[in-house]
Backbone as ProteinMPNN parsed JSONL, in Angstrom:
{"seq_chain_A": "MAKLLGLDKVATFFRIIRGNGGIFGSVKTLFRTDELKIGNLIGEDKYGNRYYENNAYFVGRNRWVIYADKVGLNYDGSQVPAEWFGWLHYKTDLPPNKDPSRPKYKWMLDHEQNMSGTNQAYMPYSTTRPKIESWQPPQ", "coords_chain_A": {"N_chain_A": [[195.379, -101.356, -29.814], [194.431, -103.524, -28.327], [191.74, -103.396, -28.863], [191.761, -103.95, -31.55], [192.525, -106.61, -31.568], [190.362, -107.702, -30.352], [190.19, -107.943, -27.631], [188.857, -106.268, -25.914], [186.22, -107.067, -26.095], [186.328, -109.546, -24.868], [186.971, -108.792, -22.273], [184.647, -107.369, -21.665], [182.813, -109.471, -21.764], [183.643, -111.049, -19.547], [183.168, -109.185, -17.53], [180.385, -108.995, -17.641], [179.695, -111.612, -16.92], [180.7, -111.649, -14.289], [179.105, -109.62, -13.194], [176.597, -110.789, -13.181], [176.665, -112.634, -11.182], [178.676, -114.598, -11.303], [179.567, -117.817, -12.762], [177.478, -119.694, -12.156], [175.332, -117.964, -11.425], [175.081, -116.559, -13.824], [174.292, -118.571, -15.605], [171.823, -119.184, -14.482], [170.474, -116.696, -14.808], [170.557, -116.503, -17.591], [168.978, -118.705, -18.253], [166.495, -117.899, -17.241], [165.946, -115.409, -18.514], [166.884, -115.395, -21.121], [168.978, -113.824, -22.04], [172.058, -112.141, -21.32], [172.783, -109.37, -19.447], [174.309, -106.387, -18.237], [173.991, -103.86, -15.838], [173.088, -100.797, -14.108], [171.587, -100.993, -10.965], [168.536, -99.62, -10.496], [166.276, -99.563, -8.888], [163.972, -101.257, -6.642], [160.83, -102.816, -6.449], [158.003, -103.322, -4.193], [157.291, -105.913, -4.566], [159.466, -107.398, -5.152], [160.646, -107.234, -7.64], [163.354, -106.234, -9.657], [164.85, -103.377, -11.096], [166.714, -102.263, -13.83], [169.215, -100.285, -15.545], [171.145, -99.407, -18.369], [172.822, -97.267, -20.223], [174.496, -97.758, -22.326], [173.423, -99.559, -24.028], [171.04, -99.835, -26.78], [168.412, -97.366, -27.096], [165.344, -98.202, -25.744], [166.079, -100.743, -25.253], [167.574, -100.426, -23.081], [166.562, -100.285, -20.529], [165.373, -102.502, -18.137], [163.633, -105.228, -16.484], [164.127, -107.511, -13.868], [162.412, -110.141, -12.801], [160.956, -111.107, -9.636], [162.45, -113.709, -7.678], [160.7, -115.479, -6.519], [158.595, -116.009, -8.258], [159.622, -117.624, -10.165], [159.712, -119.207, -13.278], [157.297, -118.323, -14.053], [156.615, -115.667, -14.853], [155.217, -112.462, -15.744], [154.245, -109.659, -17.718], [152.294, -108.165, -16.453], [152.956, -108.119, -13.832], [154.409, -105.965, -13.187], [154.251, -102.979, -11.432], [152.252, -99.964, -11.906], [153.655, -97.507, -11.609], [156.344, -98.197, -12.05], [156.066, -99.248, -14.58], [155.655, -96.961, -16.111], [158.199, -95.804, -15.942], [159.787, -97.78, -17.184], [158.836, -97.652, -19.79], [159.551, -95.167, -20.71], [157.952, -92.966, -20.047], [158.567, -91.308, -18.068], [161.632, -89.983, -16.853], [162.427, -90.114, -14.321], [162.781, -92.408, -11.805], [160.277, -94.147, -9.797], [161.056, -94.468, -7.113], [162.622, -92.272, -6.644], [161.085, -90.077, -7.038], [159.639, -87.407, -5.68], [157.239, -86.091, -6.079], [155.239, -87.813, -6.713], [151.963, -88.787, -6.201], [150.351, -90.423, -3.435], [147.537, -91.697, -2.42], [145.114, -92.614, 0.095], [142.926, -93.901, -0.946], [143.791, -95.199, -3.179], [144.187, -98.258, -4.804], [146.107, -101.24, -4.197], [148.58, -102.678, -6.356], [147.684, -105.347, -8.532], [148.385, -108.382, -10.172], [147.496, -109.619, -13.458], [145.198, -112.167, -13.475], [144.233, -113.878, -15.39], [143.687, -116.988, -16.961], [144.323, -118.542, -14.81], [143.239, -120.32, -11.831], [142.211, -118.343, -10.281], [141.04, -116.448, -11.825], [138.786, -113.891, -12.936], [135.387, -114.613, -13.191], [132.459, -113.829, -14.676], [129.126, -113.787, -13.394], [126.078, -114.898, -14.616], [122.59, -114.41, -14.823], [120.793, -114.919, -16.778], [119.317, -117.156, -19.177], [121.3, -119.062, -21.432], [121.393, -118.493, -24.978], [122.185, -120.447, -26.677], [122.549, -123.815, -26.099], [124.738, -126.301, -24.898], [125.34, -129.509, -26.389], [124.324, -132.499, -24.927], [125.41, -135.737, -24.636], [123.446, -138.773, -25.029], [122.725, -140.85, -22.223]], "CA_chain_A": [[195.801, -102.69, -30.194], [193.537, -104.48, -27.676], [190.478, -103.368, -29.595], [192.015, -104.601, -32.823], [192.57, -108.052, -31.313], [189.087, -108.138, -29.781], [190.333, -108.202, -26.195], [187.857, -105.496, -25.185], [185.007, -107.893, -26.058], [186.562, -110.581, -23.853], [186.865, -108.124, -20.977], [183.222, -107.092, -21.467], [182.184, -110.755, -21.469], [183.931, -111.423, -18.161], [182.497, -108.216, -16.668], [178.98, -109.382, -17.608], [179.626, -112.843, -16.117], [180.902, -111.251, -12.889], [177.965, -108.812, -12.774], [175.427, -111.638, -13.021], [176.848, -113.578, -10.075], [179.581, -115.687, -11.642], [179.104, -118.797, -13.743], [176.176, -120.232, -11.755], [174.344, -116.893, -11.526], [174.885, -116.235, -15.236], [173.49, -119.643, -16.206], [170.458, -118.998, -13.973], [169.921, -115.521, -15.48], [170.383, -116.857, -18.997], [167.843, -119.622, -18.316], [165.248, -117.18, -16.953], [165.682, -114.237, -19.344], [167.403, -115.65, -22.475], [170.073, -112.931, -22.403], [172.86, -111.64, -20.205], [173.033, -107.929, -19.502], [174.838, -105.784, -17.017], [173.523, -102.492, -15.73], [172.98, -100.216, -12.77], [170.329, -101.243, -10.27], [167.847, -98.355, -10.272], [165.4, -99.701, -7.736], [163.239, -102.495, -6.443], [159.485, -102.56, -5.951], [157.68, -104.091, -2.991], [157.044, -107.302, -4.949], [160.763, -108.042, -5.335], [161.16, -107.017, -8.986], [164.493, -105.326, -9.687], [164.852, -102.597, -12.328], [168.083, -101.928, -14.216], [169.406, -99.392, -16.694], [172.494, -99.259, -18.891], [172.666, -96.415, -21.396], [175.359, -98.204, -23.415], [172.564, -100.3, -24.943], [170.139, -99.011, -27.576], [167.212, -96.877, -26.438], [164.309, -99.212, -25.884], [166.65, -101.976, -24.72], [168.494, -100.069, -22.009], [165.881, -100.412, -19.242], [164.742, -103.816, -18.066], [163.214, -105.714, -15.177], [164.369, -108.901, -13.487], [161.285, -110.457, -11.932], [161.296, -111.693, -8.345], [162.786, -115.131, -7.734], [159.593, -116.304, -6.019], [157.686, -116.39, -9.343], [160.292, -118.607, -11.008], [159.544, -118.96, -14.711], [155.911, -117.92, -14.263], [156.553, -114.209, -14.787], [154.308, -111.856, -16.705], [154.363, -108.207, -17.744], [151.325, -107.537, -15.557], [153.508, -108.1, -12.476], [155.094, -104.678, -13.015], [153.307, -101.939, -11.006], [152.041, -98.867, -12.852], [154.685, -96.476, -11.524], [157.546, -98.704, -12.708], [155.721, -99.383, -15.994], [155.913, -95.657, -16.709], [159.646, -95.604, -16.072], [160.293, -98.736, -18.169], [158.395, -97.274, -21.119], [160.031, -93.806, -20.984], [156.978, -91.905, -19.784], [159.288, -90.417, -17.178], [163.025, -90.362, -16.643], [162.633, -90.198, -12.876], [162.167, -93.623, -11.271], [159.328, -93.833, -8.726], [161.683, -94.392, -5.789], [163.299, -90.972, -6.528], [160.131, -89.051, -7.447], [158.91, -86.94, -4.496], [155.945, -85.492, -6.421], [154.272, -88.866, -7.035], [150.958, -88.831, -5.128], [149.903, -91.71, -2.896], [146.349, -91.44, -1.631], [144.659, -93.816, 0.795], [141.906, -94.577, -1.734], [144.428, -95.907, -4.297], [144.327, -99.689, -4.569], [147.411, -101.841, -4.402], [148.705, -103.319, -7.663], [147.442, -106.787, -8.638], [148.696, -108.885, -11.501], [146.398, -110.185, -14.217], [145.062, -113.57, -13.105], [143.615, -114.642, -16.471], [144.336, -118.264, -17.224], [144.552, -119.263, -13.565], [141.989, -120.631, -11.142], [141.769, -117.133, -9.594], [140.562, -115.506, -12.84], [137.431, -113.389, -12.738], [134.35, -115.224, -14.011], [131.192, -113.143, -14.414], [127.967, -114.636, -13.124], [124.944, -114.442, -15.396], [121.315, -114.997, -14.394], [119.963, -115.177, -17.951], [119.561, -118.423, -19.85], [122.039, -118.896, -22.685], [120.614, -118.705, -26.196], [122.648, -121.704, -27.252], [122.907, -124.77, -25.055], [125.639, -127.338, -25.396], [124.737, -130.816, -26.596], [124.661, -133.509, -23.932], [125.186, -137.042, -25.244], [122.525, -139.608, -24.253], [123.371, -141.744, -21.251]], "C_chain_A": [[194.867, -103.748, -29.599], [192.204, -104.539, -28.398], [190.616, -104.081, -30.929], [192.01, -106.121, -32.671], [191.27, -108.59, -30.716], [189.145, -108.41, -28.292], [189.346, -107.389, -25.369], [186.544, -106.262, -25.09], [185.131, -108.99, -25.007], [186.438, -109.981, -22.464], [185.412, -107.796, -20.657], [182.479, -108.366, -21.109], [182.411, -111.157, -20.009], [183.295, -110.457, -17.167], [181.006, -108.55, -16.546], [178.797, -110.647, -16.773], [179.761, -112.503, -14.633], [179.7, -110.474, -12.36], [176.688, -109.614, -12.571], [175.622, -112.711, -11.972], [177.736, -114.758, -10.399], [178.954, -116.642, -12.643], [177.699, -119.289, -13.408], [175.076, -119.181, -11.889], [174.059, -116.514, -12.977], [174.056, -117.294, -15.941], [172.034, -119.509, -15.764], [169.769, -117.819, -14.666], [169.647, -115.812, -16.947], [169.196, -117.786, -19.178], [166.525, -118.882, -18.14], [164.938, -116.096, -17.969], [166.158, -114.359, -20.787], [168.467, -114.652, -22.929], [170.808, -112.495, -21.144], [173.124, -110.161, -20.435], [173.667, -107.508, -18.196], [174.389, -104.333, -17.003], [173.484, -102.033, -14.29], [171.61, -100.525, -12.19], [169.702, -99.895, -9.938], [166.955, -98.435, -9.047], [164.725, -101.057, -7.705], [161.852, -102.148, -5.922], [159.175, -103.489, -4.781], [157.361, -105.545, -3.289], [158.337, -108.063, -5.205], [161.334, -107.908, -6.733], [162.269, -105.974, -8.934], [164.583, -104.68, -11.07], [166.258, -102.078, -12.597], [168.078, -100.98, -15.4], [170.877, -99.382, -17.065], [172.376, -98.505, -20.205], [173.639, -96.743, -22.517], [174.57, -99.027, -24.43], [171.682, -99.327, -25.721], [168.957, -98.541, -26.734], [166.079, -97.849, -26.749], [164.767, -100.566, -25.378], [167.525, -101.681, -23.502], [167.842, -100.029, -20.63], [165.182, -101.767, -19.216], [164.445, -104.182, -16.625], [163.643, -107.163, -15.043], [163.307, -109.22, -12.451], [161.769, -111.173, -10.677], [161.534, -113.195, -8.488], [161.616, -116.01, -7.321], [158.632, -116.725, -7.122], [158.317, -117.412, -10.278], [160.179, -118.245, -12.476], [158.134, -118.503, -15.054], [155.783, -116.401, -14.138], [155.752, -113.668, -15.954], [154.483, -110.345, -16.627], [153.393, -107.508, -16.82], [151.795, -107.54, -14.11], [154.287, -106.818, -12.194], [154.064, -103.637, -12.589], [153.307, -100.746, -11.962], [153.164, -97.829, -12.803], [155.985, -96.925, -12.194], [157.297, -98.936, -14.182], [156.013, -98.078, -16.725], [157.385, -95.39, -16.903], [160.213, -96.529, -17.144], [159.969, -98.315, -19.595], [158.627, -95.79, -21.419], [158.954, -92.743, -20.874], [157.588, -90.875, -18.843], [160.722, -90.909, -17.077], [163.345, -90.525, -15.17], [161.987, -91.472, -12.352], [161.285, -93.31, -10.064], [159.947, -93.76, -7.342], [162.434, -93.077, -5.585], [162.388, -89.803, -6.894], [159.328, -88.578, -6.235], [157.506, -86.414, -4.816], [154.878, -86.541, -6.741], [153.258, -88.986, -5.906], [150.644, -90.269, -4.703], [148.746, -91.414, -1.959], [145.862, -92.732, -1.003], [143.582, -94.561, 0.015], [142.491, -95.356, -2.899], [144.622, -97.376, -3.925], [145.755, -100.14, -4.824], [147.418, -102.56, -5.755], [148.426, -104.819, -7.561], [147.772, -107.218, -10.056], [147.455, -109.463, -12.163], [146.333, -111.687, -13.942], [144.378, -114.404, -14.187], [144.41, -115.919, -16.724], [144.656, -119.06, -15.982], [143.204, -119.582, -12.931], [141.464, -119.432, -10.353], [141.236, -116.078, -10.568], [139.125, -115.1, -12.541], [136.477, -114.076, -13.707], [133.03, -114.522, -13.706], [130.061, -114.149, -14.228], [126.779, -114.058, -13.868], [123.68, -115.152, -14.924], [120.405, -115.313, -15.582], [120.326, -116.521, -18.57], [120.376, -118.191, -21.111], [121.157, -119.18, -23.888], [120.975, -120.031, -26.856], [123.063, -122.613, -26.102], [123.783, -125.854, -25.658], [124.927, -128.688, -25.457], [125.228, -131.773, -25.534], [124.414, -134.881, -24.552], [124.243, -137.884, -24.388], [123.293, -140.587, -23.368], [123.028, -143.18, -21.473]], "O_chain_A": [[194.542, -104.738, -30.255], [191.608, -105.609, -28.531], [189.683, -104.744, -31.383], [191.537, -106.833, -33.557], [191.1, -109.803, -30.59], [188.242, -109.042, -27.743], [189.024, -107.77, -24.244], [185.824, -106.122, -24.102], [184.155, -109.326, -24.336], [185.859, -110.6, -21.571], [184.985, -107.927, -19.51], [181.607, -108.35, -20.241], [181.474, -111.559, -19.319], [182.92, -110.868, -16.069], [180.426, -108.406, -15.469], [177.844, -110.742, -16.0], [179.007, -113.022, -13.811], [179.313, -110.648, -11.204], [175.786, -109.167, -11.863], [174.803, -113.625, -11.883], [177.562, -115.83, -9.819], [177.953, -116.327, -13.285], [176.824, -119.301, -14.274], [174.001, -119.475, -12.412], [172.924, -116.185, -13.322], [173.212, -116.971, -16.777], [171.118, -119.696, -16.565], [168.611, -117.929, -15.068], [168.614, -115.407, -17.481], [168.473, -117.668, -20.167], [165.543, -119.197, -18.812], [163.766, -115.871, -18.27], [165.852, -113.488, -21.602], [168.823, -114.641, -24.107], [170.247, -112.485, -20.048], [173.624, -109.758, -21.485], [173.565, -108.199, -17.182], [174.405, -103.659, -18.032], [173.807, -102.785, -13.371], [170.591, -100.337, -12.855], [170.276, -99.113, -9.179], [166.883, -97.492, -8.259], [164.883, -101.881, -8.605], [161.708, -101.286, -5.054], [159.99, -104.339, -4.423], [157.177, -106.336, -2.364], [158.298, -109.268, -5.452], [162.42, -108.426, -6.994], [162.144, -104.956, -8.253], [164.414, -105.351, -12.089], [166.911, -101.527, -11.711], [167.104, -100.876, -16.146], [171.75, -99.352, -16.197], [171.882, -99.049, -21.192], [173.623, -96.083, -23.556], [175.004, -99.177, -25.572], [171.582, -98.15, -25.374], [168.546, -99.212, -25.788], [165.895, -98.258, -27.895], [163.946, -101.441, -25.103], [168.148, -102.59, -22.953], [168.529, -99.757, -19.646], [164.485, -102.132, -20.162], [164.926, -103.551, -15.684], [163.534, -107.945, -15.987], [163.295, -108.649, -11.361], [162.847, -111.766, -10.658], [160.904, -113.863, -9.308], [161.542, -117.169, -7.729], [157.912, -117.709, -6.952], [157.621, -118.006, -11.101], [160.504, -117.128, -12.879], [157.814, -118.316, -16.228], [154.933, -115.909, -13.396], [155.619, -114.306, -16.998], [154.835, -109.814, -15.573], [153.634, -106.365, -16.432], [151.1, -107.014, -13.241], [154.77, -106.615, -11.08], [153.088, -103.423, -13.308], [154.25, -100.551, -12.728], [153.582, -97.324, -13.845], [156.656, -96.119, -12.837], [158.23, -98.833, -14.978], [156.556, -98.089, -17.83], [157.786, -94.813, -17.914], [161.045, -96.096, -17.941], [160.742, -98.589, -20.512], [157.968, -95.224, -22.291], [159.036, -91.715, -21.545], [157.176, -89.715, -18.824], [160.991, -92.104, -17.201], [164.414, -91.018, -14.812], [160.768, -91.618, -12.439], [161.515, -92.315, -9.377], [159.424, -93.061, -6.473], [162.848, -92.784, -4.463], [162.853, -88.673, -7.044], [158.417, -89.284, -5.8], [156.671, -86.302, -3.918], [153.731, -86.187, -7.011], [153.638, -89.258, -4.768], [150.672, -91.195, -5.513], [148.945, -90.939, -0.841], [146.155, -93.82, -1.499], [143.341, -95.738, 0.281], [141.768, -96.107, -3.554], [145.156, -97.693, -2.862], [146.505, -99.507, -5.567], [146.372, -102.998, -6.234], [148.874, -105.48, -6.624], [147.477, -106.51, -11.019], [146.471, -109.762, -11.487], [147.314, -112.398, -14.157], [143.98, -115.537, -13.919], [145.641, -115.92, -16.704], [145.21, -120.154, -16.083], [142.158, -119.166, -13.43], [140.365, -119.504, -9.805], [141.006, -114.935, -10.173], [138.352, -115.867, -11.967], [136.733, -114.115, -14.91], [132.532, -114.614, -12.584], [130.054, -115.221, -14.833], [126.501, -112.863, -13.766], [123.699, -116.353, -14.657], [119.348, -115.917, -15.399], [121.471, -116.969, -18.502], [120.153, -117.196, -21.801], [120.264, -120.025, -23.816], [120.142, -120.651, -27.518], [123.84, -122.214, -25.235], [123.581, -126.267, -26.8], [124.024, -128.964, -24.667], [126.428, -131.848, -25.27], [123.288, -135.16, -24.962], [124.227, -137.742, -23.165], [124.362, -141.077, -23.73], [123.495, -144.048, -20.736]]}, "name": "protein", "num_of_chains": 1, "seq": "MAKLLGLDKVATFFRIIRGNGGIFGSVKTLFRTDELKIGNLIGEDKYGNRYYENNAYFVGRNRWVIYADKVGLNYDGSQVPAEWFGWLHYKTDLPPNKDPSRPKYKWMLDHEQNMSGTNQAYMPYSTTRPKIESWQPPQ"}
């Protein structure tokens, strides 16, 4: 009878609001991610990103990341480390925090996000003259 009246949807709505930190937390999550979801916290990487899973959602939409609060609205997919990228994209079902066989060698570099479009972007230095020179207006 409750399902017929739609009361199960109301209960799910309130469970999602409660799971996102109440009204204020839900508004903040909705502002940052454009959707409200509830799921099990699978793990957190060393950058503060939190990874969730809820198998009640469709495959492909049931694993997601909530980026660290320190980046605000300036989040990017390149902020996800490679090991968590593999879990998010179903390359493995075992998250990296529960995978004992994942190798970690001292020569492996730490993850860095893509800095394109910022003042820290890589700019190659060239010693050759350009074939085309820009026009300089007369002074």
